[in-house]
PDB file of N, CA, C and O in Angstrom:
ATOM      1  N   UNK A   1       0.847  -1.167   0.000  1.00  0.00           N
ATOM      2  CA  UNK A   1       0.000   0.000   0.000  1.00  0.00           C
ATOM      3  C   UNK A   1       0.898   1.237   0.000  1.00  0.00           C
ATOM      4  O   UNK A   1       1.848   1.296   0.780  1.00  0.00           O
ATOM      5  N   UNK A   2       0.623   2.220  -0.850  1.00  0.00           N
ATOM      6  CA  UNK A   2       1.462   3.415  -0.932  1.00  0.00           C
ATOM      7  C   UNK A   2       1.262   4.302   0.299  1.00  0.00           C
ATOM      8  O   UNK A   2       0.167   4.372   0.856  1.00  0.00           O
ATOM      9  N   UNK A   3       2.319   4.967   0.706  1.00  0.00           N
ATOM     10  CA  UNK A   3       2.253   5.885   1.845  1.00  0.00           C
ATOM     11  C   UNK A   3       1.962   7.298   1.353  1.00  0.00           C
ATOM     12  O   UNK A   3       2.463   7.725   0.313  1.00  0.00           O
ATOM     13  N   UNK A   4       1.139   8.017   2.125  1.00  0.00           N
ATOM     14  CA  UNK A   4       0.831   9.397   1.751  1.00  0.00           C
ATOM     15  C   UNK A   4       1.966  10.313   2.204  1.00  0.00           C
ATOM     16  O   UNK A   4       2.708  10.004   3.137  1.00  0.00           O
ATOM     17  N   UNK A   5       2.076  11.426   1.528  1.00  0.00           N
ATOM     18  CA  UNK A   5       3.087  12.410   1.907  1.00  0.00           C
ATOM     19  C   UNK A   5       2.675  13.064   3.216  1.00  0.00           C
ATOM     20  O   UNK A   5       1.499  13.360   3.429  1.00  0.00           O
ATOM     21  N   UNK A   6       3.622  13.281   4.067  1.00  0.00           N
ATOM     22  CA  UNK A   6       3.339  13.959   5.331  1.00  0.00           C
ATOM     23  C   UNK A   6       3.092  15.435   5.111  1.00  0.00           C
ATOM     24  O   UNK A   6       3.664  16.037   4.203  1.00  0.00           O
ATOM     25  N   UNK A   7       2.261  16.009   5.919  1.00  0.00           N
ATOM     26  CA  UNK A   7       1.983  17.449   5.807  1.00  0.00           C
ATOM     27  C   UNK A   7       3.033  18.235   6.567  1.00  0.00           C
ATOM     28  O   UNK A   7       3.497  17.831   7.633  1.00  0.00           O
ATOM     29  N   UNK A   8       3.387  19.345   5.998  1.00  0.00           N
ATOM     30  CA  UNK A   8       4.307  20.247   6.689  1.00  0.00           C
ATOM     31  C   UNK A   8       3.541  20.958   7.794  1.00  0.00           C
ATOM     32  O   UNK A   8       2.369  21.301   7.639  1.00  0.00           O
ATOM     33  N   UNK A   9       4.220  21.169   8.906  1.00  0.00           N
ATOM     34  CA  UNK A   9       3.600  21.917   9.997  1.00  0.00           C
ATOM     35  C   UNK A   9       3.509  23.387   9.582  1.00  0.00           C
ATOM     36  O   UNK A   9       4.427  23.917   8.956  1.00  0.00           O
ATOM     37  N   UNK A  10       2.407  24.039   9.932  1.00  0.00           N
ATOM     38  CA  UNK A  10       2.341  25.469   9.598  1.00  0.00           C
ATOM     39  C   UNK A  10       3.410  26.230  10.370  1.00  0.00           C
ATOM     40  O   UNK A  10       3.682  25.965  11.542  1.00  0.00           O
ATOM     41  N   UNK A  11       3.991  27.163   9.678  1.00  0.00           N
ATOM     42  CA  UNK A  11       5.048  27.953  10.313  1.00  0.00           C
ATOM     43  C   UNK A  11       4.443  28.891  11.347  1.00  0.00           C
ATOM     44  O   UNK A  11       3.427  29.544  11.108  1.00  0.00           O
ATOM     45  N   UNK A  12       5.082  28.937  12.474  1.00  0.00           N
ATOM     46  CA  UNK A  12       4.618  29.830  13.533  1.00  0.00           C
ATOM     47  C   UNK A  12       4.987  31.264  13.180  1.00  0.00           C
ATOM     48  O   UNK A  12       6.113  31.554  12.775  1.00  0.00           O
ATOM     49  N   UNK A  13       4.031  32.135  13.341  1.00  0.00           N
ATOM     50  CA  UNK A  13       4.290  33.550  13.081  1.00  0.00           C
ATOM     51  C   UNK A  13       4.980  34.149  14.291  1.00  0.00           C
ATOM     52  O   UNK A  13       4.665  33.793  15.427  1.00  0.00           O
ATOM     53  N   UNK A  14       5.903  35.039  14.063  1.00  0.00           N
ATOM     54  CA  UNK A  14       6.537  35.678  15.227  1.00  0.00           C
ATOM     55  C   UNK A  14       5.509  36.507  15.986  1.00  0.00           C
ATOM     56  O   UNK A  14       4.684  37.194  15.383  1.00  0.00           O
ATOM     57  N   UNK A  15       5.564  36.438  17.289  1.00  0.00           N
ATOM     58  CA  UNK A  15       4.618  37.160  18.132  1.00  0.00           C
ATOM     59  C   UNK A  15       4.850  38.658  18.027  1.00  0.00           C
ATOM     60  O   UNK A  15       5.985  39.131  17.986  1.00  0.00           O
ATOM     61  N   UNK A  16       3.747  39.388  17.985  1.00  0.00           N
ATOM     62  CA  UNK A  16       3.839  40.843  17.970  1.00  0.00           C
ATOM     63  C   UNK A  16       4.234  41.312  19.361  1.00  0.00           C
ATOM     64  O   UNK A  16       3.607  40.906  20.340  1.00  0.00           O
ATOM     65  N   UNK A  17       5.227  42.133  19.476  1.00  0.00           N
ATOM     66  CA  UNK A  17       5.590  42.614  20.817  1.00  0.00           C
ATOM     67  C   UNK A  17       4.486  43.502  21.377  1.00  0.00           C
ATOM     68  O   UNK A  17       3.838  44.254  20.650  1.00  0.00           O
ATOM     69  N   UNK A  18       4.293  43.398  22.666  1.00  0.00           N
ATOM     70  CA  UNK A  18       3.277  44.222  23.335  1.00  0.00           C
ATOM     71  C   UNK A  18       3.710  45.679  23.283  1.00  0.00           C
ATOM     72  O   UNK A  18       4.897  45.984  23.399  1.00  0.00           O
ATOM     73  N   UNK A  19       2.747  46.578  23.108  1.00  0.00           N
ATOM     74  CA  UNK A  19       3.135  47.993  23.067  1.00  0.00           C
ATOM     75  C   UNK A  19       3.716  48.434  24.406  1.00  0.00           C
ATOM     76  O   UNK A  19       3.217  48.073  25.472  1.00  0.00           O
ATOM     77  N   UNK A  20       4.767  49.213  24.322  1.00  0.00           N
ATOM     78  CA  UNK A  20       5.399  49.707  25.545  1.00  0.00           C
ATOM     79  C   UNK A  20       4.630  50.907  26.064  1.00  0.00           C
ATOM     80  O   UNK A  20       3.748  51.438  25.389  1.00  0.00           O
ATOM     81  N   UNK A  21       4.974  51.324  27.262  1.00  0.00           N
ATOM     82  CA  UNK A  21       4.282  52.467  27.853  1.00  0.00           C
ATOM     83  C   UNK A  21       4.497  53.731  27.028  1.00  0.00           C
ATOM     84  O   UNK A  21       3.623  54.595  26.958  1.00  0.00           O
ATOM     85  N   UNK A  22       5.671  53.829  26.405  1.00  0.00           N
ATOM     86  CA  UNK A  22       5.935  55.017  25.593  1.00  0.00           C
ATOM     87  C   UNK A  22       5.005  55.050  24.385  1.00  0.00           C
ATOM     88  O   UNK A  22       4.596  56.126  23.948  1.00  0.00           O
ATOM     89  N   UNK A  23       4.666  53.869  23.836  1.00  0.00           N
ATOM     90  CA  UNK A  23       3.777  53.823  22.680  1.00  0.00           C
ATOM     91  C   UNK A  23       2.323  54.048  23.085  1.00  0.00           C
ATOM     92  O   UNK A  23       1.535  54.580  22.302  1.00  0.00           O
ATOM     93  N   UNK A  24       1.963  53.642  24.309  1.00  0.00           N
ATOM     94  CA  UNK A  24       0.587  53.796  24.753  1.00  0.00           C
ATOM     95  C   UNK A  24       0.256  55.242  25.091  1.00  0.00           C
ATOM     96  O   UNK A  24      -0.885  55.673  24.925  1.00  0.00           O
ATOM     97  N   UNK A  25       1.215  55.968  25.548  1.00  0.00           N
ATOM     98  CA  UNK A  25       0.980  57.358  25.895  1.00  0.00           C
ATOM     99  C   UNK A  25       0.472  57.503  27.314  1.00  0.00           C
ATOM    100  O   UNK A  25       0.161  56.513  27.975  1.00  0.00           O
ATOM    101  N   UNK A  26       0.389  58.735  27.779  1.00  0.00           N
ATOM    102  CA  UNK A  26      -0.060  58.960  29.160  1.00  0.00           C
ATOM    103  C   UNK A  26      -1.571  58.761  29.293  1.00  0.00           C
ATOM    104  O   UNK A  26      -2.297  58.669  28.303  1.00  0.00           O
ATOM    105  N   UNK A  27      -2.010  58.697  30.522  1.00  0.00           N
ATOM    106  CA  UNK A  27      -3.443  58.571  30.804  1.00  0.00           C
ATOM    107  C   UNK A  27      -4.155  59.872  30.442  1.00  0.00           C
ATOM    108  O   UNK A  27      -3.549  60.944  30.474  1.00  0.00           O
ATOM    109  N   UNK A  28      -5.434  59.780  30.098  1.00  0.00           N
ATOM    110  CA  UNK A  28      -6.184  61.019  29.888  1.00  0.00           C
ATOM    111  C   UNK A  28      -6.260  61.819  31.188  1.00  0.00           C
ATOM    112  O   UNK A  28      -6.215  61.251  32.279  1.00  0.00           O
ATOM    113  N   UNK A  29      -6.372  63.102  31.062  1.00  0.00           N
ATOM    114  CA  UNK A  29      -6.367  63.975  32.248  1.00  0.00           C
ATOM    115  C   UNK A  29      -7.588  63.769  33.131  1.00  0.00           C
ATOM    116  O   UNK A  29      -7.526  64.033  34.332  1.00  0.00           O
ATOM    117  N   UNK A  30      -8.692  63.306  32.568  1.00  0.00           N
ATOM    118  CA  UNK A  30      -9.929  63.142  33.321  1.00  0.00           C
ATOM    119  C   UNK A  30      -9.972  61.839  34.103  1.00  0.00           C
ATOM    120  O   UNK A  30     -10.848  61.670  34.951  1.00  0.00           O
ATOM    121  N   UNK A  31      -9.060  60.920  33.846  1.00  0.00           N
ATOM    122  CA  UNK A  31      -9.147  59.588  34.429  1.00  0.00           C
ATOM    123  C   UNK A  31      -8.965  59.586  35.946  1.00  0.00           C
ATOM    124  O   UNK A  31      -9.785  59.008  36.659  1.00  0.00           O
ATOM    125  N   UNK A  32      -7.923  60.212  36.444  1.00  0.00           N
ATOM    126  CA  UNK A  32      -7.650  60.181  37.884  1.00  0.00           C
ATOM    127  C   UNK A  32      -8.729  60.921  38.674  1.00  0.00           C
ATOM    128  O   UNK A  32      -9.182  60.392  39.689  1.00  0.00           O
ATOM    129  N   UNK A  33      -9.164  62.115  38.267  1.00  0.00           N
ATOM    130  CA  UNK A  33     -10.241  62.756  39.030  1.00  0.00           C
ATOM    131  C   UNK A  33     -11.540  61.942  39.039  1.00  0.00           C
ATOM    132  O   UNK A  33     -12.226  61.876  40.060  1.00  0.00           O
ATOM    133  N   UNK A  34     -11.878  61.321  37.898  1.00  0.00           N
ATOM    134  CA  UNK A  34     -13.084  60.507  37.852  1.00  0.00           C
ATOM    135  C   UNK A  34     -12.936  59.262  38.725  1.00  0.00           C
ATOM    136  O   UNK A  34     -13.881  58.872  39.412  1.00  0.00           O
ATOM    137  N   UNK A  35     -11.765  58.641  38.703  1.00  0.00           N
ATOM    138  CA  UNK A  35     -11.514  57.462  39.528  1.00  0.00           C
ATOM    139  C   UNK A  35     -11.651  57.797  41.008  1.00  0.00           C
ATOM    140  O   UNK A  35     -12.324  57.080  41.748  1.00  0.00           O
ATOM    141  N   UNK A  36     -11.021  58.876  41.439  1.00  0.00           N
ATOM    142  CA  UNK A  36     -11.104  59.282  42.841  1.00  0.00           C
ATOM    143  C   UNK A  36     -12.517  59.685  43.231  1.00  0.00           C
ATOM    144  O   UNK A  36     -12.965  59.401  44.342  1.00  0.00           O
ATOM    145  N   UNK A  37     -13.220  60.348  42.316  1.00  0.00           N
ATOM    146  CA  UNK A  37     -14.602  60.740  42.599  1.00  0.00           C
ATOM    147  C   UNK A  37     -15.483  59.510  42.795  1.00  0.00           C
ATOM    148  O   UNK A  37     -16.335  59.503  43.684  1.00  0.00           O
ATOM    149  N   UNK A  38     -15.295  58.479  41.989  1.00  0.00           N
ATOM    150  CA  UNK A  38     -16.085  57.248  42.150  1.00  0.00           C
ATOM    151  C   UNK A  38     -15.790  56.586  43.486  1.00  0.00           C
ATOM    152  O   UNK A  38     -16.706  56.127  44.168  1.00  0.00           O
ATOM    153  N   UNK A  39     -14.511  56.532  43.865  1.00  0.00           N
ATOM    154  CA  UNK A  39     -14.158  55.955  45.165  1.00  0.00           C
ATOM    155  C   UNK A  39     -14.815  56.735  46.305  1.00  0.00           C
ATOM    156  O   UNK A  39     -15.434  56.149  47.193  1.00  0.00           O
ATOM    157  N   UNK A  40     -14.677  58.042  46.271  1.00  0.00           N
ATOM    158  CA  UNK A  40     -15.161  58.877  47.375  1.00  0.00           C
ATOM    159  C   UNK A  40     -16.683  58.893  47.438  1.00  0.00           C
ATOM    160  O   UNK A  40     -17.254  58.747  48.519  1.00  0.00           O
ATOM    161  N   UNK A  41     -17.347  59.066  46.299  1.00  0.00           N
ATOM    162  CA  UNK A  41     -18.810  59.103  46.292  1.00  0.00           C
ATOM    163  C   UNK A  41     -19.388  57.755  46.717  1.00  0.00           C
ATOM    164  O   UNK A  41     -20.372  57.707  47.455  1.00  0.00           O
ATOM    165  N   UNK A  42     -18.782  56.661  46.255  1.00  0.00           N
ATOM    166  CA  UNK A  42     -19.246  55.336  46.668  1.00  0.00           C
ATOM    167  C   UNK A  42     -19.102  55.127  48.164  1.00  0.00           C
ATOM    168  O   UNK A  42     -20.007  54.602  48.813  1.00  0.00           O
ATOM    169  N   UNK A  43     -17.973  55.535  48.710  1.00  0.00           N
ATOM    170  CA  UNK A  43     -17.750  55.400  50.147  1.00  0.00           C
ATOM    171  C   UNK A  43     -18.722  56.274  50.932  1.00  0.00           C
ATOM    172  O   UNK A  43     -19.311  55.821  51.913  1.00  0.00           O
ATOM    173  N   UNK A  44     -18.891  57.525  50.505  1.00  0.00           N
ATOM    174  CA  UNK A  44     -19.824  58.421  51.190  1.00  0.00           C
ATOM    175  C   UNK A  44     -21.265  57.929  51.100  1.00  0.00           C
ATOM    176  O   UNK A  44     -22.039  58.092  52.044  1.00  0.00           O
ATOM    177  N   UNK A  45     -21.625  57.329  49.972  1.00  0.00           N
ATOM    178  CA  UNK A  45     -22.986  56.806  49.799  1.00  0.00           C
ATOM    179  C   UNK A  45     -23.270  55.719  50.837  1.00  0.00           C
ATOM    180  O   UNK A  45     -24.332  55.703  51.459  1.00  0.00           O
ATOM    181  N   UNK A  46     -22.297  54.800  51.016  1.00  0.00           N
ATOM    182  CA  UNK A  46     -22.470  53.721  51.993  1.00  0.00           C
ATOM    183  C   UNK A  46     -22.483  54.271  53.418  1.00  0.00           C
ATOM    184  O   UNK A  46     -23.299  53.848  54.238  1.00  0.00           O
ATOM    185  N   UNK A  47     -21.588  55.206  53.716  1.00  0.00           N
ATOM    186  CA  UNK A  47     -21.534  55.782  55.063  1.00  0.00           C
ATOM    187  C   UNK A  47     -22.828  56.523  55.374  1.00  0.00           C
ATOM    188  O   UNK A  47     -23.367  56.381  56.471  1.00  0.00           O
ATOM    189  N   UNK A  48     -23.335  57.307  54.433  1.00  0.00           N
ATOM    190  CA  UNK A  48     -24.595  58.025  54.655  1.00  0.00           C
ATOM    191  C   UNK A  48     -25.755  57.061  54.855  1.00  0.00           C
ATOM    192  O   UNK A  48     -26.661  57.330  55.644  1.00  0.00           O
ATOM    193  N   UNK A  49     -25.730  55.944  54.146  1.00  0.00           N
ATOM    194  CA  UNK A  49     -26.804  54.965  54.305  1.00  0.00           C
ATOM    195  C   UNK A  49     -26.802  54.392  55.723  1.00  0.00           C
ATOM    196  O   UNK A  49     -27.866  54.144  56.291  1.00  0.00           O
ATOM    197  N   UNK A  50     -25.626  54.182  56.290  1.00  0.00           N
ATOM    198  CA  UNK A  50     -25.557  53.670  57.648  1.00  0.00           C
ATOM    199  C   UNK A  50     -25.882  54.735  58.694  1.00  0.00           C
ATOM    200  O   UNK A  50     -26.480  54.434  59.727  1.00  0.00           O
ATOM    201  N   UNK A  51     -25.487  55.979  58.425  1.00  0.00           N
ATOM    202  CA  UNK A  51     -25.722  57.048  59.405  1.00  0.00           C
ATOM    203  C   UNK A  51     -27.176  57.505  59.384  1.00  0.00           C
ATOM    204  O   UNK A  51     -27.808  57.616  60.434  1.00  0.00           O
ATOM    205  N   UNK A  52     -27.704  57.769  58.201  1.00  0.00           N
ATOM    206  CA  UNK A  52     -29.063  58.317  58.094  1.00  0.00           C
ATOM    207  C   UNK A  52     -29.854  57.567  57.022  1.00  0.00           C
ATOM    208  O   UNK A  52     -30.060  58.094  55.929  1.00  0.00           O
ATOM    209  N   UNK A  53     -30.301  56.340  57.322  1.00  0.00           N
ATOM    210  CA  UNK A  53     -31.031  55.575  56.301  1.00  0.00           C
ATOM    211  C   UNK A  53     -32.417  56.128  55.977  1.00  0.00           C
ATOM    212  O   UNK A  53     -33.045  55.696  55.011  1.00  0.00           O
ATOM    213  N   UNK A  54     -32.895  57.078  56.775  1.00  0.00           N
ATOM    214  CA  UNK A  54     -34.231  57.623  56.527  1.00  0.00           C
ATOM    215  C   UNK A  54     -34.213  58.895  55.681  1.00  0.00           C
ATOM    216  O   UNK A  54     -35.242  59.556  55.546  1.00  0.00           O
ATOM    217  N   UNK A  55     -33.051  59.249  55.107  1.00  0.00           N
ATOM    218  CA  UNK A  55     -33.020  60.397  54.191  1.00  0.00           C
ATOM    219  C   UNK A  55     -33.898  60.079  52.986  1.00  0.00           C
ATOM    220  O   UNK A  55     -33.993  58.919  52.585  1.00  0.00           O
ATOM    221  N   UNK A  56     -34.543  61.093  52.400  1.00  0.00           N
ATOM    222  CA  UNK A  56     -35.494  60.819  51.309  1.00  0.00           C
ATOM    223  C   UNK A  56     -34.910  60.007  50.153  1.00  0.00           C
ATOM    224  O   UNK A  56     -35.531  59.037  49.717  1.00  0.00           O
ATOM    225  N   UNK A  57     -33.757  60.371  49.658  1.00  0.00           N
ATOM    226  CA  UNK A  57     -33.175  59.652  48.516  1.00  0.00           C
ATOM    227  C   UNK A  57     -32.745  58.255  48.934  1.00  0.00           C
ATOM    228  O   UNK A  57     -32.991  57.287  48.214  1.00  0.00           O
ATOM    229  N   UNK A  58     -32.107  58.144  50.091  1.00  0.00           N
ATOM    230  CA  UNK A  58     -31.612  56.851  50.550  1.00  0.00           C
ATOM    231  C   UNK A  58     -32.759  55.926  50.943  1.00  0.00           C
ATOM    232  O   UNK A  58     -32.666  54.712  50.767  1.00  0.00           O
ATOM    233  N   UNK A  59     -33.832  56.489  51.470  1.00  0.00           N
ATOM    234  CA  UNK A  59     -34.974  55.674  51.869  1.00  0.00           C
ATOM    235  C   UNK A  59     -35.667  55.073  50.646  1.00  0.00           C
ATOM    236  O   UNK A  59     -36.194  53.963  50.712  1.00  0.00           O
ATOM    237  N   UNK A  60     -35.666  55.801  49.540  1.00  0.00           N
ATOM    238  CA  UNK A  60     -36.300  55.326  48.310  1.00  0.00           C
ATOM    239  C   UNK A  60     -35.622  54.063  47.784  1.00  0.00           C
ATOM    240  O   UNK A  60     -36.298  53.133  47.345  1.00  0.00           O
ATOM    241  N   UNK A  61     -34.291  54.025  47.827  1.00  0.00           N
ATOM    242  CA  UNK A  61     -33.562  52.893  47.270  1.00  0.00           C
ATOM    243  C   UNK A  61     -33.478  51.704  48.223  1.00  0.00           C
ATOM    244  O   UNK A  61     -33.242  50.582  47.774  1.00  0.00           O
ATOM    245  N   UNK A  62     -33.661  51.915  49.501  1.00  0.00           N
ATOM    246  CA  UNK A  62     -33.649  50.820  50.462  1.00  0.00           C
ATOM    247  C   UNK A  62     -32.306  50.104  50.503  1.00  0.00           C
ATOM    248  O   UNK A  62     -31.257  50.742  50.592  1.00  0.00           O
ATOM    249  N   UNK A  63     -32.340  48.784  50.439  1.00  0.00           N
ATOM    250  CA  UNK A  63     -31.105  47.989  50.506  1.00  0.00           C
ATOM    251  C   UNK A  63     -30.249  48.127  49.250  1.00  0.00           C
ATOM    252  O   UNK A  63     -29.075  47.756  49.262  1.00  0.00           O
ATOM    253  N   UNK A  64     -30.809  48.646  48.184  1.00  0.00           N
ATOM    254  CA  UNK A  64     -30.038  48.844  46.949  1.00  0.00           C
ATOM    255  C   UNK A  64     -28.953  49.909  47.120  1.00  0.00           C
ATOM    256  O   UNK A  64     -28.079  50.042  46.264  1.00  0.00           O
ATOM    257  N   UNK A  65     -29.002  50.656  48.203  1.00  0.00           N
ATOM    258  CA  UNK A  65     -27.957  51.646  48.463  1.00  0.00           C
ATOM    259  C   UNK A  65     -26.588  50.990  48.558  1.00  0.00           C
ATOM    260  O   UNK A  65     -25.591  51.562  48.118  1.00  0.00           O
ATOM    261  N   UNK A  66     -26.535  49.792  49.131  1.00  0.00           N
ATOM    262  CA  UNK A  66     -25.260  49.073  49.225  1.00  0.00           C
ATOM    263  C   UNK A  66     -24.744  48.719  47.827  1.00  0.00           C
ATOM    264  O   UNK A  66     -23.549  48.832  47.557  1.00  0.00           O
ATOM    265  N   UNK A  67     -25.633  48.298  46.956  1.00  0.00           N
ATOM    266  CA  UNK A  67     -25.243  47.947  45.585  1.00  0.00           C
ATOM    267  C   UNK A  67     -24.749  49.188  44.847  1.00  0.00           C
ATOM    268  O   UNK A  67     -23.764  49.134  44.111  1.00  0.00           O
ATOM    269  N   UNK A  68     -25.438  50.293  45.050  1.00  0.00           N
ATOM    270  CA  UNK A  68     -25.033  51.542  44.393  1.00  0.00           C
ATOM    271  C   UNK A  68     -23.651  51.976  44.882  1.00  0.00           C
ATOM    272  O   UNK A  68     -22.788  52.322  44.076  1.00  0.00           O
ATOM    273  N   UNK A  69     -23.440  51.959  46.202  1.00  0.00           N
ATOM    274  CA  UNK A  69     -22.153  52.378  46.759  1.00  0.00           C
ATOM    275  C   UNK A  69     -21.016  51.484  46.305  1.00  0.00           C
ATOM    276  O   UNK A  69     -19.980  51.970  45.852  1.00  0.00           O
ATOM    277  N   UNK A  70     -21.208  50.170  46.427  1.00  0.00           N
ATOM    278  CA  UNK A  70     -20.149  49.259  45.999  1.00  0.00           C
ATOM    279  C   UNK A  70     -19.971  49.273  44.483  1.00  0.00           C
ATOM    280  O   UNK A  70     -18.869  49.044  43.983  1.00  0.00           O
ATOM    281  N   UNK A  71     -21.050  49.540  43.753  1.00  0.00           N
ATOM    282  CA  UNK A  71     -20.938  49.662  42.300  1.00  0.00           C
ATOM    283  C   UNK A  71     -20.048  50.831  41.909  1.00  0.00           C
ATOM    284  O   UNK A  71     -19.226  50.713  41.000  1.00  0.00           O
ATOM    285  N   UNK A  72     -20.209  51.954  42.590  1.00  0.00           N
ATOM    286  CA  UNK A  72     -19.351  53.115  42.314  1.00  0.00           C
ATOM    287  C   UNK A  72     -17.893  52.808  42.656  1.00  0.00           C
ATOM    288  O   UNK A  72     -16.982  53.213  41.934  1.00  0.00           O
ATOM    289  N   UNK A  73     -17.678  52.092  43.757  1.00  0.00           N
ATOM    290  CA  UNK A  73     -16.309  51.732  44.129  1.00  0.00           C
ATOM    291  C   UNK A  73     -15.714  50.776  43.092  1.00  0.00           C
ATOM    292  O   UNK A  73     -14.537  50.892  42.750  1.00  0.00           O
ATOM    293  N   UNK A  74     -16.511  49.843  42.595  1.00  0.00           N
ATOM    294  CA  UNK A  74     -16.012  48.921  41.563  1.00  0.00           C
ATOM    295  C   UNK A  74     -15.687  49.655  40.269  1.00  0.00           C
ATOM    296  O   UNK A  74     -14.722  49.311  39.587  1.00  0.00           O
ATOM    297  N   UNK A  75     -16.484  50.662  39.928  1.00  0.00           N
ATOM    298  CA  UNK A  75     -16.174  51.482  38.748  1.00  0.00           C
ATOM    299  C   UNK A  75     -14.833  52.192  38.950  1.00  0.00           C
ATOM    300  O   UNK A  75     -14.031  52.296  38.021  1.00  0.00           O
ATOM    301  N   UNK A  76     -14.597  52.679  40.173  1.00  0.00           N
ATOM    302  CA  UNK A  76     -13.312  53.310  40.484  1.00  0.00           C
ATOM    303  C   UNK A  76     -12.155  52.347  40.305  1.00  0.00           C
ATOM    304  O   UNK A  76     -11.119  52.714  39.751  1.00  0.00           O
ATOM    305  N   UNK A  77     -12.326  51.099  40.780  1.00  0.00           N
ATOM    306  CA  UNK A  77     -11.270  50.105  40.579  1.00  0.00           C
ATOM    307  C   UNK A  77     -11.086  49.781  39.102  1.00  0.00           C
ATOM    308  O   UNK A  77      -9.960  49.585  38.645  1.00  0.00           O
ATOM    309  N   UNK A  78     -12.172  49.724  38.365  1.00  0.00           N
ATOM    310  CA  UNK A  78     -12.064  49.481  36.930  1.00  0.00           C
ATOM    311  C   UNK A  78     -11.300  50.587  36.225  1.00  0.00           C
ATOM    312  O   UNK A  78     -10.497  50.323  35.331  1.00  0.00           O
ATOM    313  N   UNK A  79     -11.549  51.826  36.627  1.00  0.00           N
ATOM    314  CA  UNK A  79     -10.820  52.956  36.040  1.00  0.00           C
ATOM    315  C   UNK A  79      -9.358  52.940  36.454  1.00  0.00           C
ATOM    316  O   UNK A  79      -8.494  53.384  35.698  1.00  0.00           O
ATOM    317  N   UNK A  80      -9.073  52.429  37.657  1.00  0.00           N
ATOM    318  CA  UNK A  80      -7.678  52.420  38.107  1.00  0.00           C
ATOM    319  C   UNK A  80      -6.821  51.472  37.284  1.00  0.00           C
ATOM    320  O   UNK A  80      -5.601  51.629  37.244  1.00  0.00           O
ATOM    321  N   UNK A  81      -7.430  50.491  36.627  1.00  0.00           N
ATOM    322  CA  UNK A  81      -6.647  49.587  35.775  1.00  0.00           C
ATOM    323  C   UNK A  81      -6.214  50.270  34.486  1.00  0.00           C
ATOM    324  O   UNK A  81      -5.288  49.802  33.824  1.00  0.00           O
ATOM    325  N   UNK A  82      -6.860  51.358  34.121  1.00  0.00           N
ATOM    326  CA  UNK A  82      -6.507  52.103  32.892  1.00  0.00           C
ATOM    327  C   UNK A  82      -5.462  53.178  33.142  1.00  0.00           C
ATOM    328  O   UNK A  82      -4.963  53.794  32.199  1.00  0.00           O
ATOM    329  N   UNK A  83      -5.128  53.406  34.409  1.00  0.00           N
ATOM    330  CA  UNK A  83      -4.203  54.475  34.765  1.00  0.00           C
ATOM    331  C   UNK A  83      -2.777  54.066  34.444  1.00  0.00           C
ATOM    332  O   UNK A  83      -2.331  52.990  34.843  1.00  0.00           O
ATOM    333  N   UNK A  84      -2.052  54.930  33.716  1.00  0.00           N
ATOM    334  CA  UNK A  84      -0.646  54.652  33.379  1.00  0.00           C
ATOM    335  C   UNK A  84       0.220  55.694  34.034  1.00  0.00           C
ATOM    336  O   UNK A  84       1.442  55.661  33.889  1.00  0.00           O
TER     337      UNK A  84
END
């Protein structure tokens, strides 16, 4: 029985080097103030909910105030990953 020709392995392409910090450029000017604002507002939202849960705005949201506060803090952490 005749043998089939073996297939050549596909050649591996050289990996593209990751862009360096110099190529990425600096962070936008609005990033750090927005990141800090999210951290601070989220923290203040949770603290206010514990201190005065009967405030009109906080009373409307009920237990969702915790989700809102931690959500703002998570947005701040998400923005901090973009900071160079």
